[in-house]
PASE-493472 format. One record per residue: z negated, x, y of N, C-alpha, C, CB in turn. Coordinates in steps of 0.2 Angstrom, whole numbers, padded with zeros to 4 digits, always signed. Glycine has a CB too. Layout:
<recs>
ZXYZXYZXYZXY;...
</recs>
This chain:
<recs>
-0448+0501+0468-0451+0507+0468-0446+0511+0463-0459+0506+0465;-0444+0517+0466-0441+0522+0463-0444+0528+0461-0435+0523+0465;-0442+0531+0456-0446+0537+0454-0441+0543+0456-0448+0537+0446;-0442+0549+0454-0439+0554+0456-0432+0555+0454-0442+0560+0455;-0432+0552+0447-0426+0553+0445-0420+0548+0447-0426+0553+0438;-0422+0543+0449-0419+0537+0452-0416+0540+0459-0424+0531+0453;-0420+0544+0463-0418+0545+0470-0414+0551+0468-0425+0547+0476;-0414+0555+0463-0409+0560+0461-0403+0557+0461-0410+0563+0454;-0403+0553+0457-0397+0548+0454-0392+0546+0460-0400+0541+0450;-0395+0543+0464-0393+0540+0471-0389+0546+0475-0401+0537+0476;-0393+0552+0473-0390+0557+0477-0384+0562+0473-0397+0562+0479;-0383+0558+0467-0378+0560+0463-0380+0567+0461-0371+0560+0465;-0386+0569+0459-0389+0574+0456-0391+0571+0449-0394+0577+0459;-0388+0574+0443-0387+0573+0437-0391+0578+0433-0380+0571+0434;-0395+0585+0435-0395+0591+0431-0399+0590+0425-0397+0596+0435;-0404+0584+0425-0408+0583+0420-0405+0578+0414-0414+0580+0422;-0400+0574+0415-0396+0570+0411-0395+0572+0404-0391+0569+0414;-0397+0569+0398-0394+0570+0392-0388+0567+0390-0399+0569+0388;-0384+0570+0385-0379+0566+0383-0380+0559+0380-0376+0569+0378;-0386+0559+0377-0387+0552+0375-0389+0547+0380-0391+0552+0371;-0392+0549+0386-0393+0546+0392-0386+0543+0396-0396+0551+0397;-0381+0548+0396-0375+0546+0398-0372+0541+0393-0371+0551+0399;-0373+0541+0387-0370+0537+0383-0374+0530+0384-0371+0539+0375;-0378+0528+0385-0383+0522+0385-0378+0518+0392-0392+0525+0388;-0377+0522+0397-0374+0520+0403-0367+0518+0402-0375+0525+0409;-0363+0523+0397-0357+0522+0397-0356+0516+0393-0353+0529+0395;-0360+0514+0388-0359+0508+0382-0360+0501+0388-0368+0507+0374;-0367+0503+0393-0367+0497+0397-0361+0496+0401-0372+0499+0401;-0358+0501+0404-0353+0499+0408-0346+0495+0404-0350+0506+0411;-0345+0497+0397-0341+0495+0393-0342+0488+0392-0341+0498+0388;-0349+0485+0390-0349+0478+0391-0349+0475+0397-0355+0475+0387;-0351+0477+0403-0351+0474+0410-0343+0474+0411-0356+0479+0416;-0338+0478+0409-0332+0478+0410-0328+0470+0406-0330+0484+0407;-0332+0471+0399-0329+0465+0395-0332+0458+0398-0332+0467+0388;-0338+0458+0402-0340+0452+0405-0336+0450+0411-0347+0451+0407;-0333+0456+0415-0330+0454+0421-0323+0451+0419-0330+0460+0425;-0320+0453+0413-0312+0450+0410-0315+0443+0408-0308+0454+0403;-0320+0442+0406-0321+0434+0404-0322+0431+0410-0328+0433+0398;-0326+0433+0416-0327+0430+0422-0320+0428+0425-0330+0435+0427;-0315+0432+0423-0309+0432+0426-0305+0426+0423-0305+0439+0423;-0307+0423+0417-0303+0418+0413-0308+0412+0415-0303+0418+0404;-0313+0411+0420-0315+0405+0423-0311+0403+0428-0322+0406+0424;-0309+0398+0429-0306+0395+0436-0311+0394+0441-0302+0388+0434;-0310+0395+0446-0314+0394+0453-0319+0399+0454-0318+0388+0453;-0319+0404+0449-0323+0410+0452-0320+0417+0455-0327+0413+0445;-0323+0419+0459-0319+0425+0464-0318+0431+0458-0324+0428+0473;-0313+0434+0459-0311+0440+0455-0317+0444+0455-0304+0445+0457;-0319+0447+0451-0326+0453+0452-0322+0458+0454-0330+0456+0445;-0327+0462+0458-0326+0468+0462-0325+0474+0457-0331+0469+0466;-0322+0478+0458-0322+0485+0453-0329+0489+0455-0315+0490+0454;-0334+0491+0451-0338+0494+0451-0338+0501+0452-0341+0492+0448;-0332+0503+0450-0331+0510+0449-0327+0513+0455-0327+0513+0441;-0325+0507+0460-0321+0510+0466-0325+0514+0470-0318+0506+0470;-0322+0521+0471-0325+0526+0476-0329+0530+0472-0330+0523+0482;-0330+0529+0466-0334+0535+0462-0329+0540+0459-0338+0532+0455;-0330+0546+0460-0327+0551+0458-0325+0552+0450-0330+0556+0461;-0320+0554+0448-0317+0555+0442-0320+0562+0438-0309+0556+0443;-0322+0566+0442-0325+0573+0440-0331+0574+0443-0321+0579+0441;-0336+0577+0443-0342+0580+0445-0343+0588+0446-0347+0577+0442;-0344+0591+0450-0347+0597+0451-0354+0600+0445-0349+0597+0460;-0354+0605+0442-0360+0607+0438-0361+0603+0432-0366+0608+0442;-0355+0600+0429-0355+0596+0423-0347+0599+0419-0356+0586+0425;-0348+0598+0413-0342+0599+0410-0337+0593+0409-0344+0602+0405;-0333+0593+0414-0328+0589+0414-0324+0587+0409-0325+0591+0418;-0323+0592+0405-0318+0591+0398-0322+0585+0394-0318+0599+0392;-0329+0585+0395-0332+0579+0390-0331+0573+0394-0341+0581+0389;-0326+0569+0391-0324+0562+0395-0329+0557+0394-0317+0558+0392;-0332+0557+0388-0339+0553+0387-0345+0554+0392-0341+0554+0382;-0346+0561+0393-0351+0563+0397-0349+0560+0405-0352+0570+0397;-0343+0562+0407-0341+0560+0415-0341+0552+0415-0332+0563+0416;-0339+0548+0410-0340+0541+0410-0348+0538+0410-0336+0540+0404;-0351+0542+0407-0358+0540+0407-0360+0542+0415-0362+0545+0402;-0359+0548+0417-0361+0549+0425-0357+0543+0430-0359+0557+0428;-0351+0543+0428-0349+0536+0433-0352+0529+0432-0341+0535+0432;-0354+0528+0426-0358+0522+0425-0364+0520+0428-0359+0521+0420;-0368+0527+0426-0374+0527+0430-0374+0527+0436-0378+0532+0430;-0370+0529+0441-0368+0529+0448-0366+0521+0450-0362+0535+0450;-0362+0518+0446-0361+0511+0447-0367+0507+0446-0356+0507+0442;-0371+0507+0440-0377+0504+0439-0382+0504+0445-0380+0507+0432;-0381+0510+0449-0386+0511+0454-0385+0510+0460-0387+0518+0454;
</recs>
């Protein structure tokens, strides 16, 4: 079941997100990347896919000068 915020996120509408909400996902993405690097060290496993492939590097309606916020948006899209 998805709530209205999840539906907005899938549509890449993040008007309500706070900086702390973006930070949570940015940190999640950092740890996710670490786990992917560790998986690459294991023989016999496929190389992990890039979860950020196709996700824009900037977004309309937000301050794209705030790198942490942009990375938080990108991470939230990847997570969903």
